[in-house]
C-alpha positions in Angstrom: 103.4 155.7 74.6 105.0 155.4 78.3 107.6 152.7 78.2 106.8 149.8 80.8 108.5 148.8 83.6 110.2 145.7 85.1 107.6 146.0 87.9 105.0 146.1 85.6 106.2 142.8 83.5 106.5 140.9 87.0 103.2 141.8 88.3 101.7 140.1 84.8 104.4 137.2 86.3 102.6 137.3 89.7 99.3 137.1 88.0 99.6 134.4 86.2 101.8 132.3 89.5 98.7 132.9 91.2 96.7 130.6 88.9 98.2 127.5 89.8 98.3 127.9 93.9 96.9 124.4 94.8 97.7 122.7 91.7 101.2 122.5 92.1 102.3 121.2 94.9 105.0 120.1 96.3 106.7 122.7 93.8 105.9 126.4 93.9 103.5 127.9 91.5 106.2 130.3 89.6 105.2 132.6 86.8 107.2 133.6 83.7 107.2 136.3 81.2 109.2 136.8 77.8 109.5 140.3 76.5 111.1 141.2 73.4 113.2 144.1 73.1 110.4 146.2 71.5 108.5 145.8 75.3 106.6 143.3 73.6 104.9 139.8 75.5 106.0 136.9 73.1 105.5 134.2 76.1 104.0 133.4 79.5 103.4 131.0 81.4 103.1 129.4 85.1 103.5 126.1 86.5 101.4 123.3 85.8 99.4 121.0 87.6 101.3 118.5 89.8 104.2 120.9 89.0 105.3 120.3 85.7 105.9 122.0 83.1 107.8 124.7 84.8 106.7 128.4 84.0 110.0 128.8 82.4 109.7 125.7 80.0 105.5 127.0 79.2 106.9 130.8 78.5 110.1 130.0 76.1 108.0 127.5 74.4 105.6 129.7 73.3 108.4 132.3 72.5 110.1 130.1 70.4 113.2 131.2 68.5 112.2 134.9 69.2 113.3 134.5 73.1 117.2 135.2 71.7 118.2 138.5 72.8 114.8 139.0 75.0 114.1 139.4 78.4 112.6 136.6 81.1 110.7 138.1 84.4 110.7 135.2 86.6 108.7 134.9 90.3 111.1 133.0 91.8 114.8 131.9 90.7 115.0 129.4 88.2 115.4 125.9 89.3 119.4 124.5 89.0 118.6 121.3 89.8 117.8 118.0 87.5 114.5 116.4 87.7 112.1 115.1 85.7 113.0 118.2 83.3 116.0 120.3 83.0 117.2 123.1 84.9 115.0 126.0 84.2 118.3 128.3 84.4 120.2 126.2 81.8 117.4 126.5 79.7 117.0 130.0 79.9 120.8 130.2 79.2 120.0 128.0 76.3 117.3 129.8 74.8 119.5 132.7 74.7 117.7 134.7 76.9 119.8 138.4 77.3 118.6 139.5 81.0 116.5 137.8 83.9 114.4 139.7 86.1 113.7 137.4 89.6 111.7 138.1 92.1 113.0 136.1 95.1 115.6 133.6 95.6 114.3 130.0 96.1 115.1 128.5 99.6 115.6 125.3 98.1 119.0 124.0 98.8 119.0 122.5 95.3 118.5 126.1 94.1 119.2 128.4 96.8 121.5 130.8 94.5 122.7 128.7 92.0 119.9 129.1 89.4 121.4 132.6 89.3 125.0 131.6 89.1 124.1 129.4 86.3 122.7 132.5 84.4 125.6 134.9 85.5 128.3 132.5 84.3 126.8 132.5 80.7 127.0 135.9 80.6 123.1 136.6 81.3 122.5 139.7 83.1 120.4 139.3 86.2 118.5 141.0 87.9 117.0 140.4 91.5 114.5 141.8 94.0 111.5 143.1 91.5 108.4 142.8 93.4 110.3 140.8 95.9 107.7 141.5 99.0 104.3 140.3 96.6 106.8 137.3 95.2 107.4 136.1 99.3 103.5 136.5 99.9 102.2 134.1 97.2 105.0 131.8 98.1 104.5 131.7 101.6 103.3 127.9 101.6 106.5 126.7 99.4 108.7 128.9 102.0 107.6 127.7 105.1 107.6 124.0 103.8 111.2 124.4 102.9 112.4 126.3 105.8 110.4 125.1 108.3 109.1 121.8 107.5 105.4 122.4 107.8 103.1 123.8 105.7 101.1 127.4 105.7 98.0 127.2 107.3 95.2 129.5 107.1 91.9 129.1 109.7 88.9 130.2 107.5 85.6 130.1 109.8 82.2 132.1 108.9 80.3 133.3 111.9 77.4 135.4 112.7 78.1 139.3 113.7 79.1 138.1 117.4 81.1 135.3 116.7 79.1 132.0 116.4 79.0 129.1 114.1 75.8 127.6 114.7 72.8 128.0 117.3 72.4 126.0 120.3 70.4 123.3 118.0 73.7 123.1 116.3 71.8 124.4 113.3 74.6 126.2 111.1 73.3 126.3 107.3 73.6 129.0 106.3 74.7 131.7 109.1 76.3 133.7 105.9 75.2 134.3 102.7 75.7 132.6 99.0 78.4 135.1 98.0 80.7 134.4 101.5 80.5 130.6 99.8 81.2 131.2 96.8 84.7 133.1 98.1 85.2 130.1 100.4 85.0 127.9 97.2 87.4 130.3 95.9 89.3 129.8 98.6 89.3 126.1 98.9 90.6 126.2 94.8 94.2 127.9 95.7 95.1 125.4 98.4 96.8 122.0 98.2 94.6 120.3 101.6 91.4 121.4 103.2 91.0 120.3 106.9 88.2 119.7 108.8 87.7 117.4 112.3 86.3 114.2 112.2 83.3 115.7 113.9 82.3 118.1 111.1 82.0 114.4 109.0 80.1 113.3 111.5 77.6 116.1 111.9 77.3 117.4 108.6 78.6 115.1 106.0 80.4 117.8 104.0 81.4 116.9 100.5 84.5 119.3 101.2 84.7 120.2 97.3 84.9 123.1 95.1 81.7 123.4 93.6 81.9 126.9 91.2 81.8 126.4 87.6 84.8 125.8 85.7 86.8 125.2 89.0 85.5 121.6 89.9 88.8 119.9 88.7 90.8 122.1 91.8 89.1 120.4 94.9 92.1 120.4 97.4 93.4 116.9 99.1 90.6 116.4 101.8 92.3 115.5 105.2 90.3 114.5 108.1 91.3 114.8 111.6 90.1 111.3 113.3 91.7 110.3 116.4 89.8 107.2 116.8 88.6 106.6 113.2 85.4 107.3 113.5 84.7 108.1 110.0 81.6 106.5 108.7 82.6 104.0 105.6 79.8 105.6 103.6 79.9 109.2 104.3 80.5 111.8 101.4 84.2 112.0 101.7 84.6 108.6 101.5 82.3 107.4 99.1 84.6 110.0 96.8 87.8 109.0 97.8 88.4 107.7 94.1 87.5 111.2 92.7 89.1 113.4 95.2 92.2 112.4 97.4 91.4 112.1 100.6 93.4 111.3 103.6 92.3 110.7 107.3 95.0 110.9 110.0 94.7 108.8 113.0 95.7 106.8 116.0 98.0 103.7 115.4 95.6 100.4 115.5 92.0 100.1 114.1 93.7 97.4 111.4 90.2 96.6 110.3 88.5 99.9 109.6 91.4 100.9 108.3 91.0 98.0 105.4 87.9 99.1 104.9 88.7 102.3 104.3 91.7 102.1 102.1 89.6 99.8 99.9 87.5 102.6 99.3 90.5 104.5 97.9 90.8 106.3 101.2 94.8 107.1 102.3 95.0 106.3 105.9 98.2 108.5 107.5 99.3 106.9 111.2 100.3 109.5 113.4 101.3 109.6 117.2 98.4 111.0 119.8 99.1 113.5 122.5 98.5 113.5 126.2 94.5 114.0 125.3 94.2 111.3 123.3 94.1 113.7 120.1 96.7 113.8 116.9 99.4 115.6 117.5 99.0 118.3 115.4 102.7 119.5 115.4 103.7 116.3 114.1 101.3 116.0 111.8 102.2 119.4 110.3 105.5 117.9 109.6 104.0 114.6 107.8 102.0 116.4 105.9 104.6 118.7 104.7 107.0 115.4 104.0 103.8 114.3 101.5 104.5 117.7 99.5 101.4 120.1 101.1 102.4 123.7 101.1 98.7 125.3 101.6 96.2 123.8 104.1 92.9 125.4 104.3 91.2 124.6 107.8 87.2 124.4 108.0 87.1 122.7 111.2 84.7 123.5 114.0 85.5 125.5 117.6 87.5 122.5 118.8 90.0 122.1 115.7 90.0 125.9 115.4 91.0 126.2 118.9 93.6 123.4 119.0 95.3 124.8 116.1 95.5 128.1 117.7 96.5 126.6 121.2 99.9 125.0 118.8 100.6 128.0 117.4 99.8 126.5 113.5 98.1 129.1 112.6 99.7 131.1 109.7 96.2 133.2 108.3 93.0 134.3 109.4 90.2 134.1 106.9 86.8 135.3 108.6 83.3 135.6 107.3 81.2 137.5 109.3 77.2 138.1 108.6 75.4 140.7 110.2 73.0 138.9 112.2 73.6 137.7 116.1 72.6 134.7 117.4 73.3 135.0 121.2 75.6 133.5 123.8 73.5 130.1 124.1 75.1 129.9 120.0 78.1 127.5 119.0 81.3 129.5 119.5 83.8 129.9 116.5 86.8 128.9 119.4 86.9 126.7 122.3 88.9 127.1 125.1 92.8 127.9 124.1 93.5 127.7 127.5 94.6 131.4 127.9 94.7 132.7 131.7 97.1 135.6 131.1 96.3 138.5 128.5 99.6 139.1 127.9 99.9 135.6 125.8 96.8 136.0 123.8 97.6 135.7 120.3 97.5 138.0 118.3 96.7 138.8 114.5 97.3 141.8 112.0 94.1 143.0 109.7 95.7 142.9 106.3 92.3 143.2 104.3 89.1 143.0 104.6 86.0 143.1 102.4 82.2 142.6 101.4 80.5 139.6 100.0 77.0 140.5 99.7 75.6 141.7 103.1 78.6 139.7 104.7 81.9 141.1 106.0 85.2 139.5 105.5 88.6 140.3 106.9 91.7 138.4 106.4 94.4 138.6 109.5 97.9 137.6 109.2 99.9 136.7 112.4 
């Protein structure tokens, strides 16, 4: 029987960490596999809802006394600071783990190499960098929040083959098929928050939840860009705010309307407006990062899409295209971004593509 490699076990741990995306903020989703000296997996875990318990703690609990002398595979450096739980690095030492394989360093200054030092000082063998690229991709939201004080933003759109999101009448249901919509809901389940503009709320009255069977509890925080607080008191997102967190980003003032919405469990977040009277998106992103948001899925219309791209705030583009054509009188996926020189075009790189029913989906990175 072929001996399994470190990368084999680390990929298992990364698969576990993937399951927690969208539910662990402000913490990263960390996967951990514990393997005994015979190559048997004796413990596995990943970060729990809201960031607790940590993946290492779950795996150690499952392994129990068998963890002594075993190897732990962890997708992110074990934490070194005391919070609601003891540092995971110290827990690994206490369990008498003999070797820890780590995919990548934690950039949080409370850990940032300190977790590895705890292990090394206790004579635990440490190997760093196994599946580092994959771990970096998985943790990109957490890394960006820590290092740039902004969340990682994915812009998702569903269009006709010629890039339209609606007919001239405004009708948009449905351009893409049910398979694409299900994949879109899977995207929602893996993000901390979903972002739309108030125009989408007024036009479509969406619920902005996750409606995949078994994943209903994975509905992300709903964030509405609404500079002048036009969100109706009785729209779907307001009426369900007690069940699914709903945040409205607005300008200062509107006190009476704020009070009404807050009584319905909506959280109002005030943000400065730019010279055009719209939400200052750069400042908004910093506010959201400070509140712990690491990954945002934007499902806004043409104006929100353009505003995010114009502000260089889009990290990833997820594009669903049907095989149908609407024509030039339709509503484009992107309104003006003020481009006057081709040399300054925002450029994305295609990294993945696939098919959902009759539609094509493409994933791009900036």
